C-alpha positions as semicolon CSV with decimal commas, in nm:
position;residue;x (nm);y (nm);z (nm)
1;M;-2,189;-1,016;-0,510
2;Q;-2,008;-0,957;-0,837
3;T;-1,853;-1,209;-1,071
4;K;-1,513;-1,158;-1,230
5;D;-1,687;-1,103;-1,565
6;E;-1,900;-0,824;-1,415
7;I;-1,591;-0,667;-1,261
8;L;-1,408;-0,688;-1,595
9;E;-1,695;-0,502;-1,761
10;Q;-1,685;-0,234;-1,488
11;V;-1,310;-0,198;-1,527
12;R;-1,337;-0,190;-1,907
13;T;-1,606;0,078;-1,893
14;S;-1,412;0,284;-1,639
15;L;-1,088;0,270;-1,839
16;A;-1,265;0,353;-2,164
17;E;-1,449;0,650;-2,011
18;L;-1,168;0,790;-1,796
19;F;-0,886;0,756;-2,046
20;E;-1,069;0,747;-2,381
21;L;-0,945;0,398;-2,460
22;D;-1,092;0,163;-2,717
23;P;-1,271;-0,107;-2,512
24;A;-1,137;-0,372;-2,752
25;R;-0,784;-0,296;-2,625
26;I;-0,887;-0,364;-2,265
27;T;-0,828;-0,737;-2,228
28;L;-0,729;-0,938;-1,922
29;A;-0,372;-0,962;-2,055
30;A;-0,339;-0,590;-2,133
31;R;-0,066;-0,431;-1,924
32;L;-0,187;-0,110;-1,765
33;N;0,133;0,087;-1,811
34;E;0,285;-0,055;-2,127
35;D;-0,025;-0,139;-2,333
36;L;-0,283;0,108;-2,206
37;E;-0,046;0,389;-2,103
38;I;-0,197;0,424;-1,755
39;D;0,053;0,612;-1,537
40;S;0,056;0,653;-1,160
41;I;-0,163;0,965;-1,166
42;D;-0,416;0,784;-1,386
43;A;-0,406;0,490;-1,146
44;V;-0,518;0,716;-0,861
45;D;-0,817;0,830;-1,069
46;L;-0,897;0,470;-1,155
47;M;-0,874;0,359;-0,790
48;D;-1,108;0,642;-0,689
49;R;-1,360;0,548;-0,958
50;L;-1,354;0,180;-0,856
51;R;-1,394;0,278;-0,489
52;R;-1,709;0,471;-0,577
53;Q;-1,844;0,182;-0,784
54;T;-1,775;-0,092;-0,531
55;G;-1,803;0,100;-0,206
56;K;-1,467;-0,051;-0,108
57;K;-1,131;0,122;-0,094
58;I;-0,845;-0,035;-0,284
59;S;-0,532;0,033;-0,085
60;A;-0,211;0,145;-0,250
61;D;-0,054;-0,180;-0,126
62;D;-0,322;-0,386;-0,303
63;F;-0,274;-0,185;-0,620
64;R;0,106;-0,199;-0,612
65;S;0,114;-0,557;-0,743
66;V;-0,136;-0,484;-1,022
67;R;0,029;-0,494;-1,363
68;T;-0,245;-0,613;-1,598
69;V;-0,620;-0,568;-1,632
70;G;-0,651;-0,928;-1,510
71;D;-0,453;-0,841;-1,195
72;L;-0,686;-0,547;-1,137
73;V;-0,998;-0,761;-1,182
74;E;-0,856;-1,014;-0,934
75;A;-0,774;-0,741;-0,679
76;V;-1,125;-0,591;-0,703
77;Y;-1,283;-0,938;-0,686
78;K;-1,096;-1,019;-0,363
79;L;-1,195;-0,683;-0,222
80;V;-1,568;-0,721;-0,290
81;Q;-1,564;-1,079;-0,156
82;A;-1,413;-0,967;0,178
C-alpha cells in the first residue's frame, strides 16, 4: 500500500522525467495545464506511465476532474486503495 507522500514522489519523478520539468515546480498546488504546461497528449503519456507504476488503470473519467498535482495524487491514491 502506498501513502500519499509516496505517490507524490512517484508523480513528481514521472513528470520531471517525461516532461523535463524542474521537480521543485511540481507541488501539490501546481496546476497541470497552466503551471506545468501538461496538455491532453502529455496527460495520456502520464496516465500510461502511472498505470505501469501502479498496475492500475486510471480511466479518462477519473482523470477528467484532475486539475492539480494534488488532484492527481488523490486520484492515484483512491485507485491503489481500491
